[in-house]
C-alpha positions as CSV (number, residue, x, y, z in Angstrom):
1,M,111.4,99.2,63.3
2,Q,114.2,96.8,62.3
3,A,114.6,93.8,64.4
4,V,118.0,92.8,65.4
5,L,119.0,89.4,67.3
6,I,122.1,89.6,69.7
7,T,123.8,86.5,71.4
8,G,125.7,86.6,74.5
9,C,123.7,89.7,76.3
10,S,124.3,89.0,80.0
11,S,127.0,91.4,80.5
12,G,129.7,93.4,79.1
13,I,129.7,94.0,75.2
14,G,126.5,92.2,74.7
15,L,124.4,94.0,77.2
16,C,125.6,97.3,75.9
17,L,124.8,96.5,72.4
18,A,121.4,95.6,73.4
19,Q,120.8,98.7,75.3
20,G,122.3,101.0,72.6
21,L,120.7,99.6,69.8
22,K,117.3,99.8,71.8
23,Q,117.8,103.3,72.4
24,A,118.6,103.9,68.7
25,G,115.2,102.6,67.7
26,Y,115.7,98.9,66.7
27,R,113.7,96.0,68.3
28,V,116.2,94.0,70.2
29,F,116.0,90.5,70.6
30,A,118.5,90.0,73.6
31,T,119.7,86.2,74.2
32,A,121.9,84.6,76.9
33,R,122.8,81.3,77.8
34,K,121.5,81.0,81.4
35,T,117.9,81.3,82.6
36,Q,118.5,83.9,85.1
37,D,120.3,86.0,82.8
38,V,117.3,85.8,80.6
39,E,115.0,86.8,83.3
40,M,117.3,89.5,84.2
41,L,117.3,91.0,80.5
42,I,113.4,90.9,80.5
43,Q,112.9,92.9,83.8
44,L,115.1,95.6,82.0
45,G,112.6,95.7,79.1
46,F,113.9,93.3,76.5
47,E,112.4,90.7,74.6
48,S,114.7,87.7,75.6
49,Y,115.2,84.2,75.0
50,Q,117.4,81.5,76.1
51,L,120.2,80.5,73.4
52,D,123.2,78.1,74.3
53,L,125.5,78.5,71.4
54,S,126.7,75.0,72.2
55,S,123.4,73.4,71.6
56,S,121.5,73.1,68.4
57,K,118.3,72.5,70.1
58,S,118.6,75.7,72.1
59,I,119.5,77.6,68.9
60,K,116.6,76.2,66.8
61,Q,114.1,77.0,69.6
62,A,115.0,80.4,70.3
63,T,115.2,81.3,66.4
64,K,111.8,79.6,66.2
65,A,110.3,81.6,69.0
66,I,111.8,85.1,67.5
67,Y,110.4,84.4,63.9
68,E,107.0,83.9,65.9
69,Q,107.3,87.5,66.7
70,V,108.7,89.1,63.6
71,D,108.5,88.5,59.9
72,E,111.9,89.0,59.2
73,L,115.3,90.0,60.9
74,Y,117.2,92.8,59.8
75,G,120.5,92.3,61.9
76,L,122.2,89.2,63.5
77,I,124.9,90.2,65.8
78,H,127.1,87.4,67.1
79,N,128.6,88.1,70.3
80,G,128.2,85.2,72.5
81,A,131.6,83.3,73.2
82,Y,134.4,82.7,75.6
83,G,138.0,82.3,75.8
84,Q,139.8,79.1,76.7
85,V,143.3,79.8,77.8
86,G,146.1,77.4,78.4
87,A,148.9,76.0,76.5
88,L,147.8,73.7,73.4
89,E,149.5,70.7,74.8
90,D,147.5,71.0,77.8
91,V,144.2,71.5,76.1
92,S,142.4,68.4,75.4
93,R,140.4,67.5,72.2
94,K,137.2,67.5,74.5
95,T,138.2,71.0,75.7
96,L,139.0,72.4,72.1
97,E,135.8,70.9,70.9
98,A,133.8,72.7,73.3
99,Q,135.4,76.0,72.2
100,F,134.5,75.6,68.8
101,Q,131.0,74.5,69.7
102,A,130.3,77.7,71.3
103,N,132.4,80.1,69.4
104,V,132.4,78.7,65.7
105,F,130.0,75.9,65.2
106,G,127.1,77.8,67.1
107,W,127.7,81.0,65.1
108,H,127.6,79.1,61.9
109,E,124.4,77.3,62.5
110,L,122.4,80.5,63.8
111,T,123.8,82.4,60.4
112,N,122.5,79.6,58.4
113,L,118.9,80.0,60.0
114,V,118.5,83.4,59.4
115,L,120.1,83.7,55.9
116,P,117.3,82.4,54.0
117,G,114.9,85.5,55.4
118,M,117.6,87.9,54.5
119,K,118.3,86.5,51.1
120,D,114.3,86.6,50.3
121,S,114.2,90.1,51.4
122,N,117.6,90.9,49.8
123,N,118.4,93.0,52.9
124,G,120.3,92.2,56.1
125,R,123.3,92.6,58.1
126,I,125.5,90.0,60.1
127,I,128.2,91.3,62.2
128,Y,130.7,89.0,64.0
129,L,132.5,90.1,67.2
130,S,135.9,88.8,66.2
131,S,139.2,89.9,67.9
132,V,142.5,91.0,67.3
133,L,143.5,87.4,68.2
134,G,141.6,86.5,65.0
135,F,144.5,87.6,62.7
136,V,147.4,87.5,65.3
137,A,148.1,84.4,67.4
138,M,149.6,84.7,71.2
139,P,150.9,82.0,73.3
140,F,148.4,80.3,76.0
141,R,145.4,81.5,73.9
142,G,145.5,78.9,71.2
143,S,142.1,77.6,71.5
144,Y,140.6,81.1,71.3
145,N,142.8,81.8,68.7
146,A,141.9,79.1,66.5
147,S,137.9,79.7,67.1
148,K,138.5,83.5,66.1
149,F,140.8,82.4,63.0
150,A,138.0,79.9,62.0
151,I,135.4,82.8,62.0
152,E,137.4,84.9,60.0
153,G,137.6,82.2,57.2
154,L,134.2,81.4,57.4
155,V,133.1,85.2,57.3
156,D,135.6,86.0,54.3
157,T,134.0,83.0,52.2
158,L,130.4,83.8,53.2
159,R,131.1,87.3,52.1
160,L,132.1,86.2,48.5
161,E,129.3,83.6,48.3
162,L,126.7,86.5,49.1
163,M,128.3,88.9,46.7
164,N,125.3,89.3,44.6
165,T,123.0,90.0,47.5
166,N,122.2,93.1,49.6
167,V,123.2,91.0,52.8
168,Q,126.3,92.5,54.2
169,L,128.8,91.1,56.7
170,S,131.3,92.8,59.0
171,L,134.0,91.7,61.4
172,I,134.5,93.7,64.5
173,Q,138.2,93.1,65.7
174,P,138.7,94.5,69.2
175,G,141.6,94.2,71.5
176,P,140.9,95.0,75.4
177,I,137.4,95.8,76.1
178,E,135.8,96.2,79.8
179,S,133.7,92.9,80.1
180,K,133.9,89.9,82.1
181,F,136.0,88.0,79.5
182,R,139.0,87.7,82.0
183,I,137.1,86.4,84.8
184,N,135.2,83.7,82.6
185,A,138.6,83.0,80.9
186,Y,140.0,82.1,84.2
187,L,137.2,79.9,85.2
188,A,137.4,78.0,81.8
189,F,141.2,77.7,82.8
190,K,140.5,76.2,86.4
191,A,137.9,73.7,84.9
192,N,139.9,72.3,82.0
193,I,143.5,72.7,82.3
194,D,145.6,70.6,84.7
195,M,148.2,73.2,86.0
196,D,149.7,70.9,88.6
197,N,151.2,68.4,85.8
198,S,151.9,71.0,83.2
199,D,155.4,72.2,81.8
200,Y,154.2,75.7,81.9
201,Q,153.4,76.4,85.8
202,S,155.3,79.5,86.0
203,N,153.8,81.0,83.0
204,Y,150.4,79.9,84.4
205,K,151.3,81.6,87.6
206,Q,151.8,85.0,85.7
207,M,148.8,84.5,83.5
208,I,146.5,83.8,86.5
209,E,147.6,87.0,88.3
210,R,146.7,89.0,85.0
211,L,143.3,87.3,84.6
212,K,142.3,87.8,88.3
213,S,143.5,91.4,88.8
214,D,141.3,94.5,88.9
215,K,143.7,96.3,86.8
216,L,142.7,96.9,83.4
217,A,145.0,96.1,80.5
218,D,146.7,99.0,78.6
219,Y,144.7,100.8,76.2
220,T,141.3,99.1,77.4
221,L,138.4,100.8,75.9
222,P,134.5,100.7,77.3
223,A,132.0,98.4,75.3
224,E,130.7,101.5,73.9
225,S,133.4,101.6,71.5
226,I,132.0,98.6,69.9
227,L,128.4,100.0,69.9
228,K,129.8,102.7,67.7
229,C,131.2,100.3,65.1
230,T,127.9,98.3,65.0
231,L,125.7,101.3,64.5
232,H,127.8,101.9,61.6
233,A,127.8,98.5,60.3
234,L,123.8,98.4,60.6
235,R,123.2,101.8,59.1
236,S,125.9,102.7,56.4
237,P,124.8,102.0,52.8
238,K,128.3,100.2,52.5
239,A,129.3,98.7,55.7
240,K,132.9,98.0,56.3
241,I,134.2,94.6,56.3
242,R,136.6,94.7,59.1
243,Y,136.4,97.4,62.1
244,W,139.5,97.7,64.0
245,V,138.9,98.7,67.7
246,T,141.5,99.8,70.2
247,F,145.2,100.9,69.9
248,P,146.8,97.2,70.0
249,T,144.4,96.0,67.2
250,K,145.7,98.7,64.8
251,L,149.0,98.4,65.8
252,F,149.2,94.6,65.4
253,A,147.4,94.8,61.9
254,V,150.1,97.1,60.7
255,L,153.0,95.1,62.1
256,K,151.8,92.0,60.8
257,R,152.0,93.7,57.3
258,I,155.3,95.2,57.4
259,L,157.4,93.0,59.5
260,P,158.9,89.6,58.9
261,S,156.9,86.6,60.7
262,R,160.0,85.5,62.9
263,I,160.2,89.2,64.1
264,M,156.5,89.4,64.6
265,D,156.7,86.0,66.7
266,K,159.4,87.5,69.1
267,I,156.7,90.4,69.7
268,L,154.0,88.4,70.2
269,V,155.6,86.1,72.7
270,Q,156.5,88.9,74.9
271,A,153.2,90.4,74.5
272,G,151.5,87.2,75.6
273,G,153.7,86.2,78.3
274,G,155.4,83.3,76.6
275,G,158.8,83.8,77.8
276,K,160.8,81.2,79.6
277,R,159.1,78.8,82.0
């Protein structure tokens, strides 16, 4: 039974992946940041450990505990992350650092902890949940954009460095997926952005309405669409380097290739709610 470690399994995509991979016959180590979520996962029948991607200590403790249960990991799925929204001029250095701690540095450290074992066995898959915002930028999403752009750069480089091994890396680039992402983004916005003293109050009001709305964004897909790609990335003799999920991702991938940057900018401003203040 091949062992797979998944981060961010408390809900949404992570929980769907944990359930789907377990049903598919993998030994799943489902991790989460909060203790109560770990307890919930254990009650659901998973081998679960607390893993806070913002904490090097937590990452090392969880990895050590997992390797006490298995000799090797076949798969690592990077899913745990959050989206810090807000105009970049309203984002403090501390807030941006927190975004990168969870979305980039934690992923990098965890990768480096499992890579030696995968290289020793010359076998393994590392899957990164990136985003359409990993290759196109939208206004008021700069922190998240930057974290996903960084992940894409790290993965592209690591793939070259591992070219002579059988460790395969894949990026999954979804657009809107059913999850708690918008709720968590709103909470991060309230905690870290001073809306009352911002030049973007009118933009923020519209953004908050979207984040708090129960209405799904156009072309939203269920988390099972990510599971399908993940299974392919784990099982295929030659996994894809990038998996485009949802119509917006596929559309923007094509438009970015064929349109001049200034025209693309106008489209992205409108799509991201970055019009007049």
